C-alpha positions in Angstrom: 34.5 84.6 21.9 34.7 81.6 24.2 31.1 82.3 25.8 29.8 81.0 22.5 31.9 78.1 22.4 30.9 77.1 25.9 27.0 77.6 25.6 26.5 78.4 22.2 24.0 81.3 21.0 24.7 83.7 23.3 23.6 87.2 24.0 26.2 89.5 26.1 25.5 92.8 27.8 28.0 94.7 30.0 27.1 97.1 32.5 27.4 98.8 35.7 31.5 101.0 36.2 33.4 99.0 33.6 30.4 100.1 31.0 30.0 103.9 32.3 33.8 104.3 32.1 33.9 105.1 36.2 35.3 101.5 37.4 38.7 101.1 39.4 41.0 99.0 40.3 38.9 96.5 42.8 35.8 96.9 40.2 34.0 93.8 39.0 33.1 93.2 35.7 29.6 93.0 35.6 27.5 91.5 32.8 24.4 89.4 31.7 24.9 86.3 29.6 21.6 84.9 27.8 21.3 81.3 26.4 19.0 78.6 25.5 21.8 76.7 27.2 21.4 77.9 30.7 17.6 76.2 30.6 16.7 73.1 33.2 20.3 74.7 35.3 19.7 76.0 38.6 21.0 79.5 38.7 24.0 78.2 41.2 25.2 76.1 38.4 24.8 78.5 36.3 27.2 80.7 37.2 29.2 77.7 38.1 29.3 77.2 34.2 29.4 81.0 33.1 33.0 81.4 36.0 34.2 78.4 34.4 35.1 79.9 31.2 35.0 83.5 32.7 38.0 85.3 33.6 39.0 86.8 37.4 36.9 89.6 38.8 33.2 88.7 36.0 30.3 89.2 37.3 27.8 87.3 35.8 24.2 87.1 36.1 22.8 84.5 33.8 19.2 84.1 31.9 17.7 82.2 29.3 16.0 84.2 26.4 12.8 83.3 28.1 13.6 85.1 31.8 15.3 87.4 29.7 12.1 88.4 28.4 10.3 88.8 31.7 13.0 90.4 33.8 13.5 93.3 30.7 9.4 93.9 32.1 11.6 95.0 35.6 12.3 98.7 36.2 15.9 97.9 37.1 16.6 96.7 33.2 15.8 99.7 32.7 19.3 101.7 34.3 20.9 98.7 33.2 20.1 98.6 29.1 19.8 102.3 29.3 24.0 102.1 30.7 25.3 98.5 29.0 27.5 97.6 26.2 26.0 94.7 23.8 28.9 92.6 23.7 26.7 89.6 21.7 22.6 89.4 20.4 22.6 86.3 19.3 18.9 86.4 19.8 18.3 89.9 18.1 17.1 91.1 21.7 17.7 95.0 21.6 17.4 96.8 18.3 20.0 99.7 17.3 18.5 101.9 20.3 19.7 99.4 23.0 15.8 98.9 23.9 14.1 95.2 24.6 12.8 94.2 21.6 8.8 93.2 22.7 7.7 89.9 21.5 
């Protein structure tokens, strides 16, 4: 996975129309990338780093593991996690049923 080459350990979720199977020709590919490598990097720079690694049409959201743990508590995560496909989970943030683990 090219993301591991760039960022080291990663947890990656595919969500949105591609994970649900209702995508079309114009759909973007929504992913969440969680990595320690994003610590101390502002959100716009994170996007630039991710976009430089990903093919066109990918729309990443980039978080550190700590930021992701905080976001897990927000209602919008429930929908994303419910419909997502875990592509990589180096941080072991999700259990077998894709529920965020709480620490």
